[in-house]
Backbone as a chain_set.jsonl record, in Angstrom:
{"seq": "XXXXXXXXXXXXXXXXXXXXXXXXXXXXXXXXXXXXXXXXXXXXXXXXXXXXXXXXXXXXXXXXXXXXXXXXXX", "coords": {"N": [[31.604, 92.303, 319.169], [34.438, 92.298, 317.067], [35.948, 89.715, 315.056], [39.053, 87.965, 314.861], [41.614, 85.914, 313.484], [44.196, 84.095, 314.933], [47.265, 82.689, 314.252], [49.831, 80.307, 313.245], [51.914, 79.713, 310.389], [53.223, 77.679, 307.718], [54.758, 77.696, 304.644], [55.56, 75.927, 301.81], [57.498, 76.144, 298.896], [57.463, 75.237, 295.439], [59.994, 75.206, 294.398], [61.632, 74.436, 296.402], [62.226, 76.237, 298.457], [60.915, 78.156, 301.297], [58.578, 79.797, 303.552], [57.766, 81.077, 306.822], [55.371, 81.995, 309.317], [54.684, 83.369, 312.48], [52.319, 83.675, 315.082], [50.57, 85.191, 313.522], [48.063, 87.486, 312.583], [44.741, 87.907, 311.445], [42.012, 89.627, 310.092], [38.649, 88.466, 310.171], [35.455, 87.615, 308.764], [32.598, 86.685, 310.457], [32.469, 83.757, 312.646], [34.418, 81.819, 312.318], [36.999, 80.277, 310.266], [38.032, 78.184, 307.685], [40.94, 76.02, 307.482], [41.788, 75.65, 304.856], [40.622, 77.823, 303.486], [41.888, 79.912, 304.821], [44.581, 79.413, 304.168], [44.462, 79.821, 301.38], [43.778, 82.538, 301.347], [46.082, 83.737, 302.489], [48.07, 83.117, 300.567], [47.037, 84.402, 298.256], [46.78, 87.1, 299.17], [49.407, 87.788, 299.776], [50.452, 87.523, 297.346], [51.855, 85.246, 296.394], [53.847, 83.0, 294.48], [54.378, 79.826, 292.853], [53.629, 78.052, 294.9], [53.658, 75.304, 297.033], [52.971, 73.179, 299.42], [50.844, 74.219, 302.102], [50.709, 74.826, 305.501], [48.648, 75.261, 308.284], [48.86, 76.212, 311.583], [48.239, 75.982, 315.124], [45.823, 77.505, 315.293], [43.597, 79.995, 316.424], [40.539, 81.553, 317.186], [39.912, 84.864, 317.951], [38.584, 87.569, 319.917], [38.812, 90.703, 318.793], [39.426, 94.002, 317.723], [39.089, 94.787, 314.267], [41.844, 95.402, 312.103], [42.422, 96.199, 309.492], [41.102, 98.462, 307.079], [37.785, 98.38, 305.944], [36.897, 97.77, 302.527], [34.905, 99.588, 301.726], [35.246, 101.776, 303.347], [36.641, 105.062, 303.741]], "CA": [[33.048, 92.382, 319.015], [34.929, 91.766, 315.803], [36.734, 88.479, 315.18], [40.317, 87.81, 314.139], [42.199, 84.597, 313.664], [45.597, 84.127, 315.333], [47.767, 81.392, 313.799], [51.158, 80.157, 312.664], [51.82, 79.034, 309.1], [54.421, 77.279, 306.992], [54.482, 77.56, 303.217], [56.642, 75.353, 301.013], [57.433, 76.476, 297.484], [57.809, 74.106, 294.58], [61.431, 75.26, 294.102], [62.372, 73.967, 297.574], [62.296, 77.26, 299.499], [59.704, 78.273, 302.078], [58.468, 80.885, 304.527], [56.973, 80.782, 308.008], [54.861, 83.13, 310.077], [54.262, 83.008, 313.826], [51.369, 84.579, 315.717], [50.016, 86.025, 312.471], [46.663, 87.835, 312.863], [43.994, 88.249, 310.242], [40.594, 89.938, 310.286], [37.731, 87.547, 309.509], [34.023, 87.841, 308.878], [31.998, 85.507, 311.063], [33.061, 83.183, 313.847], [35.416, 80.789, 312.021], [37.53, 80.213, 308.913], [38.672, 76.874, 307.5], [42.372, 76.069, 307.187], [41.933, 75.776, 303.404], [40.293, 79.203, 303.14], [42.945, 80.726, 305.399], [45.77, 79.206, 303.332], [44.21, 80.482, 300.1], [43.822, 83.978, 301.583], [47.485, 84.137, 302.688], [48.76, 83.017, 299.28], [46.542, 85.452, 297.366], [47.05, 88.422, 299.716], [50.852, 88.018, 299.69], [50.775, 87.351, 295.92], [52.909, 84.243, 296.309], [53.864, 82.13, 293.312], [55.064, 78.538, 292.998], [53.306, 77.54, 296.226], [53.404, 73.876, 297.157], [52.162, 72.84, 300.59], [50.613, 75.26, 303.116], [50.254, 74.27, 306.773], [48.127, 76.208, 309.268], [49.126, 75.632, 312.9], [47.896, 76.754, 316.338], [44.782, 78.48, 314.936], [42.63, 80.396, 317.447], [39.684, 82.696, 316.882], [39.96, 85.78, 319.085], [37.791, 88.802, 319.854], [39.732, 91.831, 318.712], [39.009, 94.946, 316.688], [39.731, 94.634, 312.967], [42.937, 96.364, 311.866], [42.33, 96.704, 308.121], [39.885, 99.172, 306.73], [36.872, 97.715, 305.019], [37.019, 98.449, 301.242], [33.911, 100.657, 301.59], [35.623, 102.913, 304.176], [37.641, 105.966, 303.162]], "C": [[33.462, 91.737, 317.701], [35.835, 90.566, 316.055], [37.991, 88.563, 314.327], [40.768, 86.38, 314.362], [43.692, 84.794, 313.931], [46.16, 82.75, 314.995], [49.227, 81.472, 313.386], [50.961, 79.506, 311.302], [53.2, 78.691, 308.562], [54.014, 77.096, 305.538], [55.73, 77.014, 302.539], [56.422, 75.754, 299.561], [57.915, 75.292, 296.659], [59.287, 74.095, 294.199], [62.291, 74.851, 295.305], [62.501, 74.978, 298.699], [60.999, 77.274, 300.301], [59.73, 79.498, 302.969], [57.598, 80.412, 305.686], [56.482, 82.086, 308.61], [54.383, 82.635, 311.435], [53.377, 84.115, 314.395], [50.85, 85.625, 314.734], [48.55, 86.282, 312.809], [46.004, 88.306, 311.586], [42.546, 88.526, 310.608], [39.754, 88.904, 309.551], [36.303, 88.029, 309.692], [33.441, 86.574, 309.472], [32.811, 84.984, 312.229], [34.146, 82.158, 313.585], [35.885, 80.93, 310.581], [38.238, 78.868, 308.788], [40.165, 77.057, 307.214], [42.604, 76.283, 305.696], [41.673, 77.213, 302.953], [41.382, 80.16, 303.634], [44.218, 80.625, 304.564], [45.625, 79.931, 302.0], [44.315, 82.004, 300.257], [45.268, 84.465, 301.723], [48.219, 84.179, 301.351], [48.331, 84.145, 298.347], [46.923, 86.841, 297.864], [48.539, 88.775, 299.619], [51.362, 87.867, 298.257], [51.935, 86.382, 295.717], [52.734, 83.378, 295.068], [54.585, 80.839, 293.653], [54.842, 77.92, 294.38], [53.024, 76.048, 296.15], [52.444, 73.637, 298.311], [52.052, 74.032, 301.54], [50.07, 74.571, 304.364], [49.83, 75.413, 307.696], [48.255, 75.528, 310.633], [48.619, 76.566, 314.0], [46.83, 77.821, 316.089], [43.835, 78.709, 316.108], [41.832, 81.573, 316.931], [39.653, 83.576, 318.128], [39.022, 86.964, 318.84], [38.763, 89.968, 319.893], [39.273, 92.717, 317.562], [39.787, 94.7, 315.4], [40.754, 95.739, 312.75], [42.887, 96.962, 310.467], [41.042, 97.472, 307.933], [39.064, 98.316, 305.777], [36.969, 98.46, 303.692], [36.041, 99.612, 301.036], [34.28, 101.902, 302.409], [36.675, 103.758, 303.471], [38.451, 106.618, 304.23]], "O": [[32.882, 90.734, 317.285], [36.414, 90.423, 317.132], [38.0, 89.141, 313.241], [40.35, 85.723, 315.315], [44.362, 85.562, 313.24], [45.592, 81.739, 315.409], [49.783, 82.555, 313.203], [49.961, 78.825, 311.077], [54.2, 79.322, 308.903], [53.032, 76.414, 305.243], [56.82, 77.57, 302.677], [55.299, 75.711, 299.058], [58.681, 74.455, 297.136], [59.788, 73.076, 293.723], [63.519, 74.909, 295.245], [62.86, 74.596, 299.812], [60.086, 76.497, 300.021], [60.761, 80.152, 303.126], [56.805, 79.479, 305.553], [57.094, 83.14, 308.437], [53.744, 81.587, 311.523], [53.638, 85.306, 314.222], [50.709, 86.799, 315.078], [47.863, 85.375, 313.279], [46.605, 88.997, 310.763], [41.924, 87.758, 311.343], [40.095, 88.504, 308.438], [35.983, 88.748, 310.638], [33.773, 85.479, 309.018], [33.711, 85.653, 312.736], [34.75, 81.66, 314.535], [35.254, 81.613, 309.775], [38.965, 78.464, 309.695], [40.593, 78.118, 306.76], [43.515, 77.016, 305.31], [42.416, 77.755, 302.135], [41.746, 81.106, 302.936], [44.861, 81.637, 304.284], [46.563, 80.584, 301.542], [44.878, 82.68, 299.396], [45.638, 85.486, 301.144], [48.903, 85.154, 301.039], [49.177, 84.778, 297.714], [47.348, 87.68, 297.07], [48.887, 89.936, 299.403], [52.547, 88.059, 297.986], [52.873, 86.66, 294.97], [51.615, 83.066, 294.663], [55.321, 80.775, 294.638], [55.758, 77.336, 294.958], [52.251, 75.59, 295.309], [51.241, 73.868, 298.185], [53.021, 74.759, 301.761], [49.093, 73.825, 304.296], [50.552, 76.396, 307.866], [47.807, 74.395, 310.81], [48.576, 77.784, 313.826], [46.929, 78.926, 316.621], [43.331, 77.761, 316.711], [42.381, 82.484, 316.311], [39.397, 83.091, 319.23], [38.715, 87.305, 317.698], [39.447, 90.194, 320.891], [38.787, 92.223, 316.544], [40.989, 94.437, 315.43], [40.548, 96.877, 313.17], [43.272, 98.115, 310.276], [40.022, 97.168, 308.552], [39.603, 97.62, 304.917], [37.111, 99.683, 303.705], [36.32, 100.522, 300.255], [33.701, 102.968, 302.201], [37.492, 103.247, 302.705], [39.342, 107.413, 303.93]]}, "num_chains": 1, "name": "protein.A"}
């Protein structure tokens, strides 16, 4: 079975604004992902700028089919 991570996040921007996500799901390779790696992935994938602090909350690894296509698939 494929693995996904289910989590909440809070991102603070250096200009004082911020965004939050609840029950966000992300495909992962392997059985775990660190909070630091997860935070970096969110920031890069969403192309966020001026990012200050990123908090990962309520992280759970779940068995669920991946939703994104692998880059090698057409």
